[in-house]
C-alpha positions as CSV (number, residue, x, y, z in Angstrom):
1,X,-7.1,-22.3,19.3
2,X,-6.4,-25.3,21.6
3,X,-4.2,-23.0,23.9
4,X,-7.1,-20.6,24.3
5,X,-9.6,-23.4,25.1
6,X,-7.2,-24.8,27.6
7,X,-6.8,-21.4,29.2
8,X,-10.6,-21.0,29.3
9,X,-11.0,-24.5,30.8
10,X,-8.4,-23.6,33.5
11,X,-10.1,-20.3,34.3
12,X,-13.5,-22.0,34.6
13,X,-12.1,-24.7,37.0
14,X,-10.3,-22.1,39.1
15,X,-13.4,-19.9,39.4
16,X,-15.5,-22.9,40.3
17,X,-13.1,-23.9,43.1
18,X,-13.1,-20.3,44.3
19,X,-16.9,-20.1,44.4
20,X,-17.2,-23.4,46.2
21,X,-14.7,-22.2,48.9
22,X,-16.5,-18.8,49.2
23,X,-19.9,-20.4,49.8
24,X,-18.7,-22.3,52.9
25,X,-20.0,-21.0,56.1
26,X,-17.0,-20.0,58.2
27,X,-19.1,-19.1,61.2
28,X,-19.9,-22.7,62.1
29,X,-18.3,-23.7,65.3
30,X,-15.6,-26.4,65.4
31,X,-16.6,-27.2,69.0
32,X,-20.2,-27.6,70.2
33,X,-20.8,-28.2,73.9
34,X,-24.1,-29.3,75.5
35,X,-24.2,-28.7,79.3
36,X,-26.6,-28.5,82.2
37,X,-26.6,-25.8,84.9
38,X,-25.3,-27.2,88.2
39,X,-23.9,-30.3,86.6
40,X,-20.7,-31.3,88.4
41,X,-19.1,-32.9,85.4
42,X,-19.8,-29.7,83.4
43,X,-18.2,-27.6,86.0
44,X,-15.2,-29.9,85.9
45,X,-14.8,-29.5,82.1
46,X,-15.5,-25.8,82.0
47,X,-12.0,-24.5,82.8
48,X,-10.5,-26.8,80.2
49,X,-13.0,-25.6,77.6
50,X,-12.5,-21.9,78.5
51,X,-8.7,-22.4,78.3
52,X,-8.9,-24.0,74.9
53,X,-11.3,-21.3,73.7
54,X,-8.9,-18.6,74.8
55,X,-6.0,-20.4,73.1
56,X,-8.0,-20.9,69.8
57,X,-10.7,-18.3,69.5
58,X,-10.7,-18.7,65.7
59,X,-12.2,-22.2,66.0
60,X,-15.5,-21.1,67.3
61,X,-17.1,-22.6,70.4
62,X,-20.8,-22.9,70.9
63,X,-22.3,-23.7,74.3
64,X,-25.9,-24.9,74.5
65,X,-27.6,-25.4,77.9
66,X,-29.9,-28.4,78.3
67,X,-33.0,-26.2,78.6
68,X,-32.2,-24.0,75.5
69,X,-34.5,-24.2,72.5
70,X,-31.5,-25.6,70.5
71,X,-31.0,-28.5,73.1
72,X,-32.7,-31.1,70.8
73,X,-29.8,-30.6,68.5
74,X,-27.8,-32.7,70.9
75,X,-29.8,-35.8,70.0
76,X,-29.4,-35.3,66.3
77,X,-25.6,-34.8,66.7
78,X,-25.4,-37.9,69.0
79,X,-27.1,-40.0,66.3
80,X,-24.8,-38.6,63.6
81,X,-21.7,-39.4,65.8
82,X,-23.0,-42.7,67.1
83,X,-22.8,-41.8,70.8
84,X,-25.3,-42.1,73.6
85,X,-25.6,-38.8,75.6
86,X,-26.1,-40.5,78.9
87,X,-24.7,-37.6,80.9
88,X,-23.5,-34.0,80.5
89,X,-21.4,-32.5,79.1
90,X,-21.7,-33.8,75.6
91,X,-18.9,-32.3,73.5
92,X,-18.5,-32.5,69.7
93,X,-15.2,-31.4,68.2
94,X,-14.7,-31.8,64.4
95,X,-15.1,-35.6,64.0
96,X,-14.8,-36.4,67.7
97,X,-17.5,-36.8,70.3
98,X,-17.2,-37.3,74.0
99,X,-19.8,-37.7,76.8
100,X,-19.2,-36.8,80.5
101,X,-16.1,-35.6,82.3
102,X,-13.0,-37.7,82.9
103,X,-9.2,-37.3,82.6
104,X,-9.4,-39.4,79.4
105,X,-12.1,-37.1,78.0
106,X,-10.1,-34.0,78.9
107,X,-7.1,-35.4,77.0
108,X,-9.3,-36.4,74.1
109,X,-10.8,-32.9,74.0
110,X,-7.4,-31.2,74.1
111,X,-6.1,-33.5,71.3
112,X,-9.2,-32.9,69.1
113,X,-9.1,-29.1,69.6
114,X,-5.3,-29.0,68.8
115,X,-5.9,-31.1,65.7
116,X,-8.6,-28.7,64.5
117,X,-6.3,-25.7,65.2
118,X,-3.5,-27.3,63.1
119,X,-5.7,-28.1,60.1
120,X,-9.2,-26.9,59.7
121,X,-11.8,-29.4,60.8
122,X,-15.5,-29.6,59.9
123,X,-18.1,-28.1,62.1
124,X,-20.1,-30.8,63.9
125,X,-23.2,-29.1,62.5
126,X,-22.0,-30.1,59.0
127,X,-23.1,-33.7,59.8
128,X,-26.7,-32.5,60.0
129,X,-26.8,-30.7,56.7
130,X,-28.0,-32.6,53.7
131,X,-25.4,-33.0,51.0
132,X,-26.4,-30.5,48.2
133,X,-26.0,-31.0,44.5
134,X,-23.1,-28.8,43.3
135,X,-25.0,-27.2,40.5
136,X,-22.4,-24.5,39.9
137,X,-19.6,-27.1,39.4
138,X,-21.8,-29.2,37.2
139,X,-22.7,-26.2,35.1
140,X,-19.1,-25.0,34.7
141,X,-17.8,-28.5,33.8
142,X,-20.6,-28.9,31.3
143,X,-19.7,-25.6,29.8
144,X,-16.1,-26.6,29.6
145,X,-17.0,-29.8,27.8
146,X,-19.2,-27.9,25.3
147,X,-16.3,-25.5,24.6
148,X,-13.8,-28.3,24.1
149,X,-16.3,-30.2,21.8
150,X,-16.7,-27.1,19.7
151,X,-13.0,-26.5,19.6
152,X,-12.2,-30.1,18.5
153,X,-15.1,-30.2,15.9
154,X,-14.1,-26.9,14.4
């Protein structure tokens, strides 16, 4: 009886993990770039961004122009990352944020994108989502506890 309960518990935990992984949104970009048309720094970083995007198309790159309806998203992300977007481009990669164009920012961008390519990194947009309550996991763990209690009391 205990062997069956253990098997049931293992199956519940495995299905819970699979469901949690399946509900993640894989279309969220790992790189979010805010730019402004005609911006010299943006033009300076554009070839680097396009090169990295060509090398790692599976990461997902999202470009938002300063006049786009989604442009206010930059301020929310800047707050979440603790940066001040004093100039364009403003680039968010996984857990890294950079403002403006410089050789140091180019190297930081390359390192951050390579790190995301080696091991999956969170989308910058994840920082803006409220943490939800994992009801499915709570339900499955509760069910497993009830099954174990019934097995031990029987």
